[in-house]
C-alpha positions, 0 to 999 in steps of 0.5 A: 576866799583869799584876801587879795589885799594881803597879797597885792603890792604896787609895782613899777608901771614902767618895768611891768610894761617893758616886761610884757612888751607893751608899747604906748598908744594914743592916750592924751591928757586933754583940758576938758573944756577943749572937747567938743560934743557932736549934737545928737550923737550921744544916743542916750535919752537926757531924762532925769535918770541921765542927769542924775547919773551925771550928778552922781558922777560929778559928786564922785569926782568931787570926792575921789578926783577923776579916775585916770584909768576911765578915759574918754573916747574921741575922734579928731576931726578937721574943721577948716584949718583946725583939728578938733576932738569930739567926744565919742564915748563917755559923754556923761563923764565929760558933762560930769567933769565939766559940772565938777569944775563949774563947781569949783573942782580943779580937773586940769586934764582928762584922759582921752583915747582917740580913734585911729585914722580910718574910723568911720562914723559907722564904726563910732555909731556901733561903739555906742552900743558895744563899747558902753560901760557895761551892766551895773554890778548886782547887789551881791557884787556891790556888797562884795565891793563894800565888804572889801572896803570895810576890810580896809577899815572903812566905816559904812558912812565912808563907804556910802560917801565914796560910792555915792550910796544914799546912806550907811544904813544901805551899806550896812544892808549890803554887808549883811547880804554878803555875810549871808553867802559863803 
């Protein structure tokens, strides 16, 4: 397997976008507490698993910051004379960023992609399933990630801390798993 870290050099984003003919879209930087939540819209059951995931994301934000390439989805609604932004995707990330802020982390803004004009509630509801964050990595896939981080010189302890794993021993087990495969 080729080590892509040896071949990857950071490029110029604006130049790359110009070269491929990309255009800017509606990605907005919004103060997290200005976003609203439509009560009952998030279909996820708020149980211990949900709360644990919010906690895990908040802890990740505390260690790694908010990843700007993980925008929330939003819908702009008119309420009286005001235009407001409702979170329609990324509810756990939104809750997690608010939790991290409440615990002293500075996150001045989060990226939000707003739905285009004409988006219906049906469209937003469908997106709850088809626009979801996807299936978690398999153990092997997680092991490959750990191997890549170890190749950067990271210790098992640092990998565990940054990925939110319980222990360095867990990471060592993943590294042992990936070493068994060709």
